[in-house]
N, C-alpha and C positions, 0 to 999 in steps of 0.2 A: 336554417340560416334566418337570421333577424331582418326585419323591415329594413332597417339601415344598411345592412350589407347588400340586400337585394337591390335596393335604390343605388348604391355605389356602384354595383356591377353594371346595372342597366346604364347608368350614365356613362361610365367608362367604355361600354360596347357602342353605345349610340353616338357619341360624340364624333367619331371619325366620319358617318354619315350623315351627319346635319349639313344642311346649307347654309349659306351666309344669312345672317340675320334670324336663323331658325333656333328655338331654344325648347328644351324640355319642360313641359308644364307640369304633368304628373306621371307617375310610374307605379306599376303594381305587379303582383303576382296573381294570375287567373287561371281557371280551369278551363279548357277549350276542347273543342271537338267539332268536326265537320258534318253538317246536318245533310240529309239526302239520302236516297237510297231506300231499301225497302225496310230497314230496321228502325223501328221508332227511337227518337232521340233517348227516350227513358232508359232503353237498354245499350246505348252506346258508351264506350268507355271514353272518359275524359282525361286529358293529361295536363300537366302542369305546364305554363308558359308565361312569359314574361312580356307585359304590355307597357309601352310608353307613349304616351300622347304630346306631341309637340303642338306648336301653335298652327302648324300647316298639315301634318301627317299622322298617321296611325302607325306604330311600329310593332311588331309582334315577334318575339323570339322563342324558340323552342328552349326549354329548360334543360341545360347540359346535366350530364349525370353527376351524382354526389362526387364532390371533391375536385371537380373541374370548374373552372372560372367561365363565366359566360364570354362569348367571343363573337366577332362579326360572323363567323362560320355558323352560328345558330340562328341568324336572321332569316325569317320565314317571309315576313311582309313588311314592306316599307312604302306605302302609297298615300297618296292625299285623300282628304276626306271625300272629295267629290267622286272618287272611285267607288265609294260605298253607299248603301242605302240602309236605313234602319228598318229592319223588319218587324221586329218585336221586342217589347220591353216587360219583363215579368219579374214578379218577386215571389220567389220560393223561399220561404224561410228556412234556413238563414241566409240563402244566397239570392243574388240579384242576377237575372239572366237577361243578356243583351244579344239579341240575334242580328247579325248583319249579312248583307249579301254584296259581293264585289261585281266589278263589271262583266265577269264571265259567267255570273250565274251562280257560283259557288256560295253557300250559305254556311256561316261559322257561328257556333254559339259560344259566347264567352260568359263564363260564371264569376261572379265577384263575391268574396267573403264579407261578412257583415262590416269589418272596419274598412273595406275597400268600395262599398256601395256608392259613395259620391263619386268616385272616379268612374264607375259604370254610368252614373247619371251624366256626368261631364261628357263622356263619350257619346251617349245618346244626344246630348244637346249640340255637340259639334257636328253630328252627322245630320243635323236638322230637325231631329225630333224633339219632342218635349218630354222630360222626365216626368212621367204620371206618378203621382203619389196616391197610393191606396192605402186603406187601413191596416193591410197585412204587411206593408213595406216600411216597417220602422226602421229608423237609424240607429246604430248602436254606438 
């Protein structure tokens, strides 16, 4: 599915949950996994998710099976930025990895593809972190 269709589906599924005067800033497809446990993150499997950043909240959807449209039932997280803390921001070429922790202590790793790196940096900035720029974090 192309970027334009992904954005259309995210906007259609997110619009009913938006508050008054809340709008979607950016959205993207990401690879995500929950951190923690005894297995190192390197060996954990990632799955496709859809991320939307509004002016007030982070919204995360589980990607539906192929052939099915994204719906409100796929909603996993819709919390204000204050509910999260930025744990780490790393650049593993070609991906940008953003690790966040929620209020319950659950840590989530979100990995952004090369064309979506700016969205990962926006998420880090919204959570109060600075998007560090290193020599290996080239924007594509």
